[in-house]
C-alpha positions in Angstrom: -15.6 -10.6 26.7 -15.0 -6.9 27.6 -14.5 -4.9 24.4 -12.3 -1.8 24.2 -13.9 1.2 22.4 -11.9 3.6 20.2 -12.5 7.1 19.2 -14.9 6.1 16.4 -15.8 2.5 17.1 -18.1 1.6 20.0 -19.2 -1.8 21.1 -22.9 -2.5 21.8 -24.2 -5.1 24.3 -24.4 -7.7 21.4 -21.1 -6.9 19.8 -18.5 -9.6 19.2 -15.1 -9.0 17.8 -14.7 -12.6 16.7 -18.1 -13.8 15.5 -18.3 -13.3 11.8 -17.2 -14.7 8.4 -14.9 -13.7 5.5 -16.9 -13.3 2.3 -15.9 -12.6 -1.3 -16.6 -9.0 -2.2 -17.4 -9.0 -6.0 -17.1 -5.3 -6.6 -13.8 -5.0 -4.7 -12.4 -8.1 -6.4 -13.4 -7.0 -9.9 -11.9 -3.5 -9.3 -8.6 -5.1 -8.2 -8.4 -7.6 -11.1 -9.4 -5.1 -13.7 -6.5 -2.7 -12.8 -4.1 -5.6 -12.5 -5.0 -6.6 -16.0 -4.7 -3.0 -17.2 -1.3 -2.6 -15.5 0.0 -5.8 -17.2 -1.3 -4.5 -20.6 0.5 -1.2 -20.0 3.9 -3.0 -19.6 3.4 -5.6 -22.3 1.4 -3.7 -25.0 2.3 0.0 -24.4 5.9 0.1 -23.1 7.1 3.7 -23.0 9.4 5.9 -20.9 6.6 8.4 -20.8 4.4 5.8 -19.2 7.1 5.0 -16.6 7.4 8.7 -15.8 3.6 9.1 -15.4 3.5 6.0 -13.2 6.3 7.1 -10.9 5.2 10.8 -10.6 1.5 10.0 -10.0 2.4 7.1 -7.6 4.6 9.3 -5.5 2.0 12.1 -5.4 -1.0 10.0 -4.5 0.8 7.6 -2.1 2.9 10.2 -0.3 0.9 13.4 -0.3 -2.4 11.6 -0.7 -2.5 8.3 1.2 0.3 8.7 3.8 -0.1 12.4 4.6 -3.6 13.3 3.6 -5.6 10.2 4.4 -3.6 8.5 7.2 -1.8 11.2 9.2 -4.2 14.1 8.7 -7.8 12.8 8.1 -7.6 9.6 10.2 -5.2 10.5 13.0 -5.3 14.4 13.0 -1.6 14.4 13.7 -1.4 17.9 12.3 -3.7 20.6 11.1 -4.0 22.3 7.7 -6.3 24.7 5.9 -9.5 23.0 4.8 -8.7 23.5 1.2 -5.3 21.9 1.5 -6.8 19.1 3.6 -9.4 18.4 0.9 -6.8 18.3 -1.9 -4.6 15.9 0.0 -7.5 13.6 0.8 -8.6 13.7 -2.8 -5.1 12.6 -3.8 -5.5 9.8 -1.3 -8.7 8.8 -2.8 -6.9 8.5 -6.2 -4.8 5.6 -4.7 -7.9 3.5 -5.4 -8.7 1.9 -2.1 -11.8 3.7 -1.0 -13.3 7.1 -0.4 -12.5 9.2 2.7 -15.1 7.6 5.0 -14.4 4.1 3.7 -10.7 4.5 4.4 -11.5 5.7 7.9 -13.8 2.8 8.5 -11.4 0.2 7.2 -8.5 1.7 9.3 -10.5 2.2 12.5 -12.2 -1.2 12.4 -8.8 -2.9 12.0 -7.4 -0.8 14.8 -10.4 -1.6 17.0 -9.9 -5.3 16.3 -6.2 -5.2 17.1 -6.9 -3.6 20.5 -9.1 -6.4 21.7 -7.9 -9.3 23.8 -8.6 -11.7 20.8 -8.1 -10.5 17.2 -9.3 -12.7 14.3 -6.9 -13.6 11.6 -8.3 -11.3 9.0 -7.7 -7.9 10.8 -4.5 -9.2 12.3 -3.0 -10.4 9.0 -2.8 -13.8 10.7 -2.9 -16.0 7.6 -0.1 -16.9 5.2 0.9 -14.7 2.4 -1.4 -16.1 -0.4 -4.5 -16.5 1.8 -4.1 -13.0 3.4 -3.6 -11.5 -0.1 -6.9 -13.0 -1.2 -8.6 -11.9 2.0 -7.4 -8.3 2.0 -7.7 -7.5 -1.7 -10.8 -9.6 -2.7 -12.8 -10.2 0.5 -14.4 -8.6 3.5 -14.7 -9.7 7.1 -18.3 -9.2 8.2 -19.1 -9.4 11.9 -22.4 -11.0 12.9 -22.9 -8.3 15.5 -20.6 -5.4 14.6 -19.8 -2.3 16.8 -21.1 1.1 16.0 -19.0 3.2 13.7 -19.4 7.0 14.2 -17.5 9.6 12.1 -17.1 13.0 13.5 -19.6 15.6 12.0 -16.7 17.7 10.6 -16.0 14.8 8.2 -19.5 13.2 7.9 -21.2 16.5 7.0 -18.6 17.7 4.6 -20.2 17.9 1.1 -16.8 17.5 -0.7 -16.0 14.3 1.3 -19.5 13.0 0.7 -18.9 13.6 -3.1 -15.6 11.8 -2.9 -17.1 8.9 -1.0 -20.1 8.4 -3.4 -17.9 8.5 -6.5 -14.5 7.3 -5.3 -14.0 5.0 -8.2 -15.1 7.6 -10.7 -12.4 10.0 -9.4 -10.0 8.1 -11.7 -11.7 9.7 -14.7 -10.1 13.0 -13.9 -6.4 11.9 -14.2 -7.4 9.4 -16.9 -8.9 12.2 -19.1 -5.7 14.3 -18.7 -3.4 11.3 -19.5 -5.5 10.3 -22.5 -5.3 13.8 -23.9 -1.5 13.7 -23.5 -0.7 10.2 -24.6 -3.7 8.1 -25.4 -4.9 4.8 -23.8 -1.3 3.6 -23.1 -0.6 6.5 -20.8 -3.9 5.9 -19.0 -3.0 2.3 -18.3 0.4 3.3 -17.0 -0.8 6.3 -14.9 -4.1 4.8 -13.6 -4.4 1.0 -13.8 -0.7 0.1 -13.2 -0.5 2.7 -10.4 -3.6 1.4 -8.7 -2.6 -2.2 -9.0 0.9 -1.6 -7.6 -0.6 0.6 -4.8 -3.1 -2.0 -3.8 -0.6 -4.8 -3.8 2.1 -2.7 -2.1 -0.3 -1.5 0.6 -1.3 -5.1 1.4 2.2 -6.4 1.3 3.6 -3.8 3.7 0.6 -4.2 6.1 1.1 -8.0 6.1 4.8 -8.0 6.6 4.6 -5.2 9.3 2.4 -7.4 11.4 4.6 -10.6 11.0 8.0 -9.5 12.3 10.9 -7.1 11.9 12.6 -4.5 14.0 10.6 -3.5 17.1 11.6 -0.5 19.2 8.4 -0.6 21.3 5.7 -3.1 22.2 2.2 -2.5 23.5 1.9 -5.1 26.2 -1.4 -6.9 26.7 -2.5 -6.7 23.0 -2.5 -9.8 20.7 -1.2 -7.9 17.6 2.0 -6.0 17.5 3.5 -3.8 14.8 7.0 -4.0 13.4 9.3 -1.7 11.4 10.5 -2.9 8.0 14.0 -1.6 7.7 15.2 -0.3 4.3 11.7 0.5 3.0 11.2 3.9 4.5 11.9 5.8 1.3 9.9 3.5 -0.9 6.8 3.6 1.5 7.2 7.3 2.4 7.6 6.3 6.1 4.6 3.9 6.3 6.9 0.9 6.8 7.7 1.9 10.3 4.5 0.3 11.6 5.9 -0.6 15.0 6.5 3.1 15.6 3.0 3.8 14.5 1.5 1.2 16.9 3.6 2.9 19.7 2.7 6.5 18.8 -0.5 6.5 16.7 -1.0 10.2 17.2 2.4 11.2 15.8 2.9 12.7 12.4 6.5 11.5 12.5 6.7 7.7 11.7 10.5 7.4 11.4 11.6 8.2 14.9 14.9 6.5 15.3 18.3 6.9 13.7 18.3 5.9 10.0 14.5 5.7 9.7 13.8 7.7 6.5 10.3 9.3 6.5 9.5 11.3 3.3 5.9 11.7 4.5 7.1 13.7 7.5 9.5 15.7 5.3 6.5 16.7 3.3 4.6 17.8 6.4 7.5 19.8 7.6 7.7 21.5 4.2 4.0 22.4 4.5 4.7 23.7 8.0 7.5 25.8 6.8 5.2 27.7 4.4 2.4 28.0 6.9 0.2 25.2 5.5 0.5 22.9 8.4 0.6 23.5 12.2 0.3 21.7 15.5 2.4 18.9 14.1 2.5 16.1 16.6 5.6 14.1 17.5 5.9 10.9 19.6 6.2 12.9 22.9 3.3 15.3 22.0 0.8 13.1 23.9 1.0 10.8 27.0 2.2 7.3 26.2 -0.5 4.8 25.4 -1.4 2.2 28.0 1.0 -0.8 28.0 3.7 0.9 25.9 7.1 -0.5 26.7 10.6 -0.1 25.2 11.9 -3.3 23.7 15.3 -4.1 25.1 18.0 -3.7 22.4 21.7 -4.7 22.4 24.0 -2.4 24.2 25.6 -1.4 20.8 22.3 -0.6 19.3 21.2 1.5 22.3 24.5 3.4 22.3 24.1 4.1 18.6 20.6 5.4 18.9 21.5 7.6 21.9 24.5 9.0 19.9 22.2 10.2 17.2 19.2 11.3 19.3 
């Protein structure tokens, strides 16, 4: 089988994209279950409007500015540029989401992307299993290839001492907001602003990823690949634009994920705000780079085509 390389993942002569096994990851599983339990305790034992406010504000900050903009669109895809200090702050906020450190997030994203570009993609990286099994696989297990490809991160990231610190202590980063929340409102506020936030973020990230590979609206397809992305209509605001996964498959370089009429993309609004004050530049859009190989427009109804053209 001929394997397709990506920018950071390179096949070796022995590499197989399908030969491997799904194994339980105790540390990952315990991390997830602990914060689920803490989140439940926040709601049941420490109900408060202050807790709700802490949960909502910190979730929006870490998921939008951190995960969607800092980790995904900036660090992983380089869909725009920013001053190094701003980049590090955004990536740190992304680390607070509780999934992994900077390099761990790049590895997880790029390995999944590499798998989905092959002629055959196993059910773990393709979200090919049912809801319950895929939830167990994604939040409690790892897919370990027998002969994995080489994963190489660019020196600008690999040699950055701040990113190395975040990577080594990504779980311990939660102590910083936890200490502030404890000083303000005690253990209850910590459970709302840290544990419940992490639990909801982990579950939400998996659920959106699972659904966005199962079906939905599709403006474009990448022909020749076994895994396609879909747009989850109505979830743009809640996911800060990340629900438009079909658009992301079509234009992975683009900072703008909501590209058609009615596709709300708060993450891109935030990038445009940074650009307006000089903290972001070279912001890429779908037409900023040549179309990826195999990209084709999905035929829509005449009414839908007319509506999109009217609002273009």
